[in-house]
N, C-alpha and C positions, 0 to 999 in steps of 0.2 A: 663349337656349337653355341647358338644363341640359347640362353636358359631363361625360362619364364619364372619370375619370382612369385612365391606363394603369397597370397593375401591373408593377413591375420588381423582380426578385428581387435581394437583396443577395448579394455573393460570400461564400462560406463563409470563416470566419476560419481562419488557419493554426493548427496545433497544437491542433485541436479536440479536447476531451477525449472519452474513450470514451463512446459513446451507450449509454444504458440503456433497457431496455424500460419503457414507461409505459402505463398503462391508456388505452384508446381514449377520446376526449372524449365526454362525454354529449351527447345531442341537446338542442338549445335552441330556445326559441320565438323569435318575431320580435324581441323585445327583447334576445335573447342570454341570457335566463335558462334554466337547465336545466329540462327537463320529462321526464316518463316516457312512453315509448311502450309500449303493452301489445300485444304481438304474439301471434299464434296459434302456439304451439309444438307440439312433437310430441304432447303429451297432449290437444290440442284435438280434440274430435270433429268428424267431417265427415259430410255427408249422402250416402247412396247409396240410390237408389231410394226416396226419401222417408223412409228410416230413418237415424237418427244413430248412427254406429258409431265406436268409438275408432280412433285412428290406429294403423298398424302400429308395432310396437316399433322396428324398424330403419328409421328415417326418414332419408333422405338429406338432409343439410343444403344440398346444391346443387340440390335439386328445386324448381323455381319454383312448383309447385302447393302447396308447404308454406310459402311465403314470404308473410307478410302483416303489416301493422302496424295498430294501432288508434290513430287520431289523437285526442288529447285536449289540444289546444293552446289553442283559443279559439273564439269565435263571430264571425260576420260577417253583418250584416243590412243591409237597405236604409237604415236610419237612420244607418248608419256611412259611407255613400258621400259622396264629394266631388261637386261640381257637374258635373264632366266626367271622362272616363277618364284624361286626362293628369295631372290633379291627384291622382286616386286612385292612379295609377301612381307618382307622386312620393312619396306617403306610404309605399306598400309598398316602394319602392326604398330609401328612407331606412332602413326597418326591416331590409332584407336587407343593406345596407351595414354597419349596426351589428352584425348577426350575423356578417358576414365578419370584423369586427374581433376577434371572439372565436375565430376559426378554424373556425367551423361551415361556412362556404361559401367556396370558393376564389376563384371569379370571379363576383361577383353580376351582372355585365353580360353573362355568357354567355347566348346564346339560340339556339334551334334555328330555322333559317330553312328553310321548306319552299316549294318552287316546283314548277311543272309546265310543260313545253313545250307547243307547239301540239297534240301528240298526246295530252296529258293524263297522261303518265307522271310520277309525282311523284318528287322527290328531296329529301333533307334533309341539313343539315350544321350544325355549331355555328359561330356567328359572334359577334363581340363588338359589343354596342351601343356607339355612340360619341357619342350625343347624343339628346335628345328635348325636345320642347316641344309646344305645341298644334297645330303643323303636322304632327307625326308623329315616327316613330322612325327614327334614322339609323344606317346602317352603311356600310362601305367595302369595295370588292372590285375584282377584275379583271373588266372587262366581258366578256372573252373566256372566263371560267370557265364551268362548266356552269350555275351559277345565273344568271350574267350573260346567257348565251345564252337561257336559259329565260325570264328576265324580259323580254328583248327581244321574245320571241314571245307571252308571256302575262304581263302585269304583276300578276296576282293572286298574293298571297303570304300565308303564315301565319308568325307569330312565336310561339314558345313559350319562356317563361322558367320553367325547372323548378327552383324553389326548394324541393326536397323536404325538406331538413333542417329547415325551419320550416313544413312542411306547407302550402305555398302554390304556386300556379301562376298565371301570367297568359298568356292566349292572345289574340293580336291577329290579326284578319283585315282585309285591305285591299289597296290597290294601291300598287305601288312606282313612284316617279318619280326620275329622276336629279337630284341636287342641282346648283346652279350651280358652274361651274368655280372661281370664287373661293373658295367654301366647301370644295371638294375640295382646292385648293392650300393653304389655311390649315391644314387638318388634316394633309395629307401632310407638310408641313414641320415639324409639331409632333412627328412620330414620331422614334424613335431613328434615327440615321444608317444603321445596318446594316439596319433595316427598310425604309428608303427604297431602298437598293441592292437588297435582295431583291425588291422589286416589279418591278425591271427584269430580274432574273436568272431568275425563275420564270414560265413560261407555265402559269398555274394550270389544273388539270384536264386538261392534255395528257399523253399518255404520254411518259415520260422513260426513256431507255435504262438509266440507272444513277444511283446516288447520286453517283458520281464526276463524271458529266456535269453534274449540278446544281451541285455545288461548284465545278467549273471555270467554269461560267457566272457564278457569284457572284464568283469571284476576278477575272475579267475586268472586271466592272462596278466592283468595289471599287477596282481599279487606276485605272479611268477617273475615278472620283469618290472620291478619298481623304478620310479624316476631315477635316472642316473646310471642305470644298467644298460647294456647294449642288447637290443632286441635283434635276434637273427632274422634274416629274410625268409619268409615262408617259401617252401619249395614250389608252391602253386601260384606264386605272385611274381609279376615281372613287367617288362616294358615291351611295347610294340613300336616299330618304326614304319610309317606309311610312306612307301616309295611312290612318288606321284607319276602317273601316266598322263594326267591332265590336270590343269588348275585354271579355273575360271574366276575372273575378277568382274564383279557386277557392281555397277554404279547406277543408282537410281536417277532417272531423268524425268522431265516434265512430259505429261500426256502418255505415260507408260512406254515411251521410246527410250528405254534404258540402254546404257552402254554395257555390252557383254563381250569381253575379250578373253579368249581361252588359249592357253599354252597347251600344246600337244607334243608329247615326247616322240622322238624319232624323226623330227623335221630337220631340214638343212639350215634353218635360220632364215629370217626375213620373209617368210611366207605370209600371205594375206596382207601385204603392204606394210608390215611392221618392221621398219628400219631399225637396225641395231640389235635385233634379237640374236642371241648366241647360238652357236652350233648345237645340234641335238634337239632344238625346239622349233616348232612352227607355231604361228599364231593365227587364230580364226576369229572373225567377228560373227557373233551369233545374233539372229533376230530376237528381239525381246518378246 
């Protein structure tokens, strides 16, 4: 399994010199090289009633209607695809990790996990990917959290990797299943000690009276399991593996004519003009 390394921030050095304002970093492509985005600014005309009119002179910079980017990063075609979506994901994930090394992306393994309970009401949250291979994509959580309760009622799930700074997204649709207890224990004990303690202290997604109550709960557990002791895995905590039924790879392109190539499980391979796609997967090109 490909394992995703946890990011730990280094403590700030003492007597840090005075910080000076520096220009914002330039946007970069998947290899970390700078590229130019050409966005529609205040002078760009807009259409009203079929007529193109200039924008108002007093354009609010915080108006979402005036925010747009023109993606001119690269191309993405069926001929570029790997034999299966997991190998293709590995290629793109390597690109985004390299981009993270230049400071373009903070957490390349951050993904939006969307679930829905038996009633069909959706909910989303950002979670960190902790492993992937041809069996699926793995993350860990409290089974009693909202997502855990919803997955127990409805295992269908969507994952979204929003790598906007390099004009890419990956969207996974599939079913979540719990990973074996041994796999959960191995990951749990690889976490920082404080994170293991926090898993006992926080009843995730439950209403808490105050921050003070949460910190008191943590202090009690920290006293029970001091640094150097082994923290047991909470019985309500564990991993989920999302077995993909579809995986879409989205590459931003100019004029909103984005490239969208989606692997679909159950195909004979090579569908949609995608040469070299392996058995069990078909590929579709979606209109942007």
